[in-house]
C-alpha positions as a printed NumPy array, in Angstrom:
array([[155.762, 145.753, 109.44 ],
       [152.013, 145.776, 110.055],
       [151.329, 145.113, 106.367],
       [153.488, 141.974, 106.606],
       [151.428, 140.843, 109.583],
       [148.208, 141.292, 107.592],
       [149.697, 139.191, 104.782],
       [150.655, 136.498, 107.299],
       [147.113, 136.519, 108.733],
       [145.604, 136.081, 105.269],
       [148.081, 133.295, 104.487],
       [147.191, 131.422, 107.686],
       [143.443, 131.824, 107.176],
       [143.648, 130.763, 103.503],
       [145.707, 127.726, 104.446],
       [143.276, 126.614, 107.143],
       [140.222, 127.202, 104.914],
       [141.849, 125.265, 102.067],
       [142.518, 122.349, 104.443],
       [138.982, 122.65 , 105.909],
       [140.197, 123.1  , 109.487],
       [136.825, 124.1  , 110.959],
       [135.784, 123.425, 114.58 ],
       [136.796, 119.909, 115.616],
       [139.406, 119.418, 112.916],
       [142.628, 121.082, 114.052],
       [146.309, 121.277, 113.332],
       [149.365, 122.035, 115.41 ],
       [150.241, 125.687, 115.857],
       [153.719, 124.785, 114.562],
       [152.269, 123.872, 111.143],
       [150.825, 127.341, 110.487],
       [154.01 , 129.117, 109.296],
       [154.989, 126.268, 106.947],
       [154.878, 127.529, 103.386],
       [155.735, 131.129, 104.251],
       [158.988, 132.667, 102.964],
       [161.896, 132.206, 105.371],
       [162.194, 135.918, 106.212],
       [158.593, 135.925, 107.488],
       [158.775, 132.563, 109.24 ],
       [161.807, 133.432, 111.334],
       [160.423, 136.741, 112.64 ],
       [157.896, 137.397, 115.355],
       [155.235, 138.422, 112.839],
       [153.784, 134.901, 112.668],
       [153.431, 134.648, 116.437],
       [151.842, 138.093, 116.68 ],
       [149.494, 137.355, 113.76 ],
       [148.313, 134.115, 115.397],
       [147.781, 135.888, 118.73 ],
       [145.699, 138.596, 117.022],
       [143.571, 136.033, 115.154],
       [142.949, 134.165, 118.411],
       [142.075, 137.418, 120.195],
       [139.598, 138.392, 117.445],
       [137.978, 134.963, 117.744],
       [138.718, 133.923, 114.165],
       [140.854, 131.021, 115.371],
       [140.068, 128.596, 118.159],
       [142.742, 126.972, 120.29 ],
       [142.717, 123.574, 121.909],
       [145.454, 122.804, 124.421],
       [146.628, 119.193, 124.329],
       [149.307, 117.285, 126.193],
       [151.515, 117.45 , 123.063],
       [151.023, 121.149, 122.238],
       [148.516, 123.744, 121.15 ],
       [146.12 , 122.856, 118.327],
       [144.384, 125.471, 116.148],
       [141.153, 125.462, 114.112],
       [138.897, 128.022, 112.424],
       [135.857, 129.389, 114.245],
       [132.793, 128.355, 112.212],
       [130.755, 131.174, 113.784],
       [133.077, 133.687, 112.096],
       [133.003, 131.997, 108.672],
       [131.589, 135.017, 106.816],
       [134.152, 137.362, 108.379],
       [137.013, 134.963, 107.587],
       [135.905, 134.665, 103.958],
       [135.678, 138.47 , 103.636],
       [139.214, 138.846, 105.011],
       [140.576, 136.254, 102.609],
       [138.873, 137.867,  99.595],
       [140.016, 141.42 , 100.408],
       [143.189, 142.691,  98.79 ]])
């Protein structure tokens, strides 16, 4: 279960890095699980993975009147890149 969560974290971070979602460029929290297999998307692993990434400070959140927006924390760029590169 925890290994799946680590895979989900890496998927989310890779996706945001690929789309260059740093600092003031953000996306809806509902877009993060898109592209994951259905069995991972429907579970609570995605929600828990996002919460852990926010808690660690790797992701930044921006509340808006239409929902929560997410971006990568530029101050943690080196750490994010190390996580993505690790197997």
